[in-house]
N, C-alpha and C positions, 0 to 999 in steps of 0.2 A: 314195440312189442316183438319178442323173439319168435322164431318159427314154431318152437315147441308149444308156447302158450297159445298161439293162434290155432294150432291143431287141437289143443285141449278145448278151447272155446267152441270150435266148430262142432266137435263131438258132443260136448255138454249141451249145447243149444238144441241139438237134435233130440236129446233126452227131455229137455224142458218142454219142447213142443209136444212130445208124446205124453208127458205127465199132464199137461193142461187139458188134453183131449180125452184122457182116460182116468180122471180122478175117481170115477165110480167103478173102477176095475181093480184087479190085483196088480199092484205096482211093486213087485218084488225086486230085490237087489239083483237077482240073477237075470230077470227079464230086461231090466234097464241097462245093466252092464253089457248085455248082448247088443242092445241098440247103439251103445257107444263104441262097440268093438274093443272093449277092455276086459280084463279079468275082473271078477267081482271085487277082489281086494284092491286092485289098482284103481278101479273105477271109483270106489268109495273115497279114496284119498284124493283123487283128481277133483271129484265133485265138491268135496269140502273145501279144497284149496281155492277153486275158481269161484264158487258161489258164496262162500263165507259162512255156511251152515251145513250140517251133515244132511245126508239124503233123507233119512227118516223125519227129521225136524222140518225139512222143506216140504215134504209131502203132506205131513199133518197140518202145517201152516196153510198150504194151498187148499186143503180140504175144508179147514175151518173158515177160510176166507170165502170159499165158494158157498158154503152154507150161510154165512152171515150176509153175503150179497143177496141170496135168495130171501132171507128173512126181512131184509130192508124193504122189499116190494111185495112179499107174500107172508104177512105176519101170522096167518092161520095155517101155514105149512106145518105138519106134524113133526116135532123134533125127533121122535124115535125113527120115523121113516127116513128123514134126512141123514141121521147119524148112521143108520144101517146102509143106506145107499152109498154113502161116501166112506165106507170102510172101517167104521168104529164098531168094535165087538160088543160094547156094553154102554149103558147110559153113563156110568161112572167114568169110563175112559174118555168118552166124548166130552162130558162136562169138565173134567180136569184139563183136557187139551184146550177147550174153548176159554176157560177161565185163565189159563196160563198166558194166552195171547192177548185177550181183551180185558182181563181183570174183573169180569163179571160172568155169571152163569148164562147158559143159553136161554133159560127162561126169562131172566132179567133183560137180556138183549132183545127178546121178542117184545117185551113191554116198553122198554125205554132205550133201545139200542142207539137210536139216532142222537138222543140226548147225551149218552155216555161215550160216543165215539171220539170225544175230545181226548180220550186216553191214548189215541194213536194220532193226535194232531189235528183232529177235525173239530170245528167250533161246536159248542153245545147247542142242542136243539130245544126249541120251545115252540108251541103252536102259534103264539102271538108273533114271535120273532119270525117264524116261517112265513106267515101271511104277509108281514111287512116286507120281508126279503123277496117274496114272490112278486109283489107290486114293483119293487125296485128293479128286480131283474127283468121284468117285462118291459119296463121303461128303458132299461139299458139295452135290451135286445133291439127295440125300435130304433134307438139312436146309433147302434154300432153294428148291427148284423142284418144281412139279407138271408133268410132261411127258406129253402125250398125242399121239396121231395123230388129226387131224381133217380132214374134207373141207370146205374153206372155199368159200363162194360167190364169184363174181366181185365185186370191190370197185372202184367208180368213185371216182376221186380228183382233186383239184386240187392241184398242188404247185409248189414252187420248188426248183431244183437248185443245188448248190454243191460246191466242191472244197476240202477241208481246213477248218480253223478251225471246230470244232464249237461254239465259244462263241456263234456267231451263230444257232443253232437257235431259241432263244427268240424272238428278234426276227422270224425268218422265220415262225414260227407266228402271231405277233401280226398280221403283215401278211396272212397267209392268212385268218385268222378275220375280220379287219375287212373284207377283200375279199368273203368269203363272205356276211357279213351285208348288205353293200351290194348285192350282186348277187342276194340272196335265193335262194341255191342250197344253203344248209346244210340237212341233213335234219332233220325235226321229231323224229325218234327215231333211236337207233343211231349217233349222231355219234362219229367216231373221229379221233384224231390219230395219224399213222403216219409213220415214217421208213423209207425204202427205201434200201438200200445197193447201189451198182452195182459196187463193186470187192471183191475178196477181200483182207481185211486181212492174211492170211498172206503175200501176195506183193506188196502195194502199200504204199508208205510212207504213214504217217498223213497227212502234209502233202499227199499227192496223192489221198487217198481221195475218191471222188465219192459224194454222197448227195443225196436229195431229201426235203424235209419236205413232208408231204401232209395233207390233210383230206378226209373223205368228203363227197360232194356228192349232191344229190338228182336231178340231171339232167345232160344233156350240156352241155359248155362249149367255147368256142373259146379258143385261146391268146391271152393278153392281157398284153403286156409280158413280165415274168419268170414269170408264172403260166401253167401249161399243164396239159392233162389227162394223167392216168396211169390205168392199169388193172392191178390185181392179178388174175391169171387164176384161175379156179376150179380146184381140184385138192386133192391131199392135201398136208398140211403137218405137220411136227413142231412142236407148239406148246408152248412152255415158259412157265409163268406164274411170275413172280418178284416179290418185294418186296425191293429191294436199293438200295444206294447207287450213286452215279454211278461210283465207282472199281471197283465189282464188275461192271459191265456187260460189259467185255471177257471176264472170267472166265465170265460167264453164256453168252456166245456160244461160248466154247471148250467149255464143258460140254455145250451143246446138240449141237455137232458130234460130240463123243465119244459122246453118248447115241445119236445116229443110227447111228454106225458099230457100236457095241457091241450094238445091238439088231437089226442085220442089215438095215437099210433102205438104199435107194439114193438119193443126192442127185439132184435134178432141176434142169435149167436153169429159172430163174424168179426171182421177186423174193424176196430175203431182207429181212425187214422187222421193225420193232418197232412194236407197237401199245400206246398208253399209256392207262391207266385214271385217272390222277390228275395233278394239278399238284404236283410233288415239293416245291415251296416251301411248300405248305400241310401237308405231312406232318410229324408230330411229330419224326421223325428225318430229315427231308429225303430220304426214300427214294422211288424210282420204283416204282410198281406197273405192270408191263408184261408183255406177251406178246412172246416172241421166236419168229419163225415162219420155218421152213426148208422149202423145197419138196422134196417126195419123189416118186419114181416110185410109181405105183399099187401099194400093198402087196397082194400076192396071197395070201400064206400067213401072215397074222397072226392071233393069237388074237382072238376076238370081243370080249374085254374090253379089248383094246389100242386099239381105235378108239373115240374118244369123239365121238359126234355128238349134239348137242342141237338142239332146235328153236329155241332162243334162245341168243345169245352173251351175254357179260357185259353189254354195253351195253343189249341188249334186256331182260335180266333187271332191270337198274336202271330202265329205262323202265316195266316192269310194276310194280315196287315204288312208283314215283312215282304211277302210276295208282291203285294200291291205297290208298296213303296219302290221295290226293285223294278217293277214294270215302268213306273213313271221316270225312274232314274235312267233306265236304258233308252226309253222312247223320247224323252224330252230333256236330256242332260244339257243340251245346248241352249234351252229356253229357260229352265228353272234351276235354282239352287235349292236342294232338298235338305231339310233338317232331319235329325235322328228320330227314330220311332220312340214315342213317349210311352212308358210302361208303369208310371208311378201311381196308378189308381186302378182298383179292381173293376170299376164300372165303365171305364172307357179307355181307349187308346187312340193315338193320333200321330200324324207327322205333318210337317209344314213344307211349303214350297213357295218360292217368291221369284219375281223377275228382277232384273237389274234396276229398272226404273222404280219399282215399288220398294226395293231394298233401301234406296236413297231416302224414301219417305218413311222408313222404319215400319213398313207394313208387310204383311205376309198372308198367304192363304193356308188354311188348315183343313185337312181331310180327317174326319172323326168317325170312329165306330163306337156306338153306344152298346155296351155288352148286355144291358138289360132288355132293350127293345130290339136289338139286333139291327138297328137302322144305321145307315150311313148318311152323313151330312158334310157340307163344306162351308166354311165361314171366312170372312175377312177379319183379320186380327192384327194386333200391333205388338211391337217388341216388349212393351210394358203397359201398365195400367194407364199411365199418363197419356201415352200415344193413343191408346184405344179410346180414352175419354174425349180427346180432341176431335177425332174423326167421327165418333158417335154423336157428339153434339152438332157437328157439321151436317150429318145426314138427318138428324132429328129436326133441325131448323129448316130443312128444305121440303119440297113437295115430291121428292123422289120416293117411289113405292114399288119398285120392281121386285125387290126381295124383302124378307122380313128383317126389321130392325130389332136388335136385342132390347128387351124391356129395360135393362140396366147393365152397366158394365162393372158394377161393384164386385160381383162374383162370377163374371162371365169372361170366357176366352174370346167370345164373339162380339164383333161390331154389327155386322149383318150376316145372315146365314141363309142356307138353302138346303132343304131335304133332298138328298139324291135318290134314295130308295128306302122304303119302310119295311118291306118283307123280302130281304135278299135270299136268293136261291144258292146256297153254298154247294149244292150238288153240281152246279154248272159254274165253276169258278171263272172260266174264260169268259163266259157271257156276262157274269157279274162284273168282272174287271172292265169289260168293254162298256157296260152301262155306266159305271162310275166315271170312266174316262170321258165319255160324251157329256155327262151332266156337269162334271167338274170343269172341263174346258169351256163350256158355255158360260158358266158362272164367272170364271176367271176373265174371259173375253169381255163380258158385259161390265164387270167392275173396273177392269183395267182401262176401258174406253173412257170412263168418267174422269180418271186422273190424267189421261193423255189429252 
């Protein structure tokens, strides 16, 4: 992309942000061109070239989409009030604009909008199908998602905005990361890659969906060509953790919205975003491990166990595990050979360590952090399932009961294991590391003695 086009994009996206936030105000060509720092004539040409539709058509479409999104959840909302609020001077002009985009009148949309949304690529709606799909989606959520309500902190980001063509996301993230390294603004810990969605896919055609690919940054930045600052506001969010294929991501978003409604929460204006834990191309099944986050109004009457607040998020937990592995490497590099930190699952992470004598037996120890319970454990494991089964049967056939024997090795990394700590205090990381060290070495000493 040449420098001129990057500059156009930077200025146009400032205007798009302004339009989104002020759909119920006067959005004149003069005002918006001032926001872009162009003359009205030049701005109109640049806008049409970059966005693919003229300014007036874009504003009308965004207003119609906003009204239709309201009607999907508030069918009793007065059409006249909505039309007046969002800048339509008469019922006729509003009805013509609405029908031009959706193919039906606003009144018809109120009555059967969900059914007729297939006009813009969304499956037809029926009550029987809806109830059936609800049951299917609830089952799918149980099998594929862990959803909690969390109060997230403010997140500072640098990002690039785009409309349609999701195939370009990978290249956009590469540009952002290269830029972040060059500018030395990437955080030393807690790095996240995030996609923010600015449009509602239920009412906006996929080719016109606007999104921003973002990365976390360690300080304030100024807009630079296509890259500009973003902020995700502190607040409550429904957070769904998934390990899914690319084709399942739309279903994951649908399931999240249904979960919010079914559990009695209220949507809040704010950033709807995805936060990624892995590079899906390195996953054995090419799956994405990600959080889908939906802003919520402050939940006043929820059960205490429904709000999941931890002192550390996934990325910070991984950072601690890297620190823990580094500690063992520096302190015991002459005693143990350490394996790499395993990051392939959203619910746990681990690293292995083994002695020369146990390596000959194809055995190893594994220190594990369970991200759900926040508990640390250590286990005796083997290089493969066959090795684990051989030693598991050996222990099962003996009267040895110093530590817990795994119930089965079919789906277990562990032959025998030991809980190191159930409620770790991450505010005292040095003390936590010392506790893990003591318990891990005790377990290793006791198990090693058996084989010696």
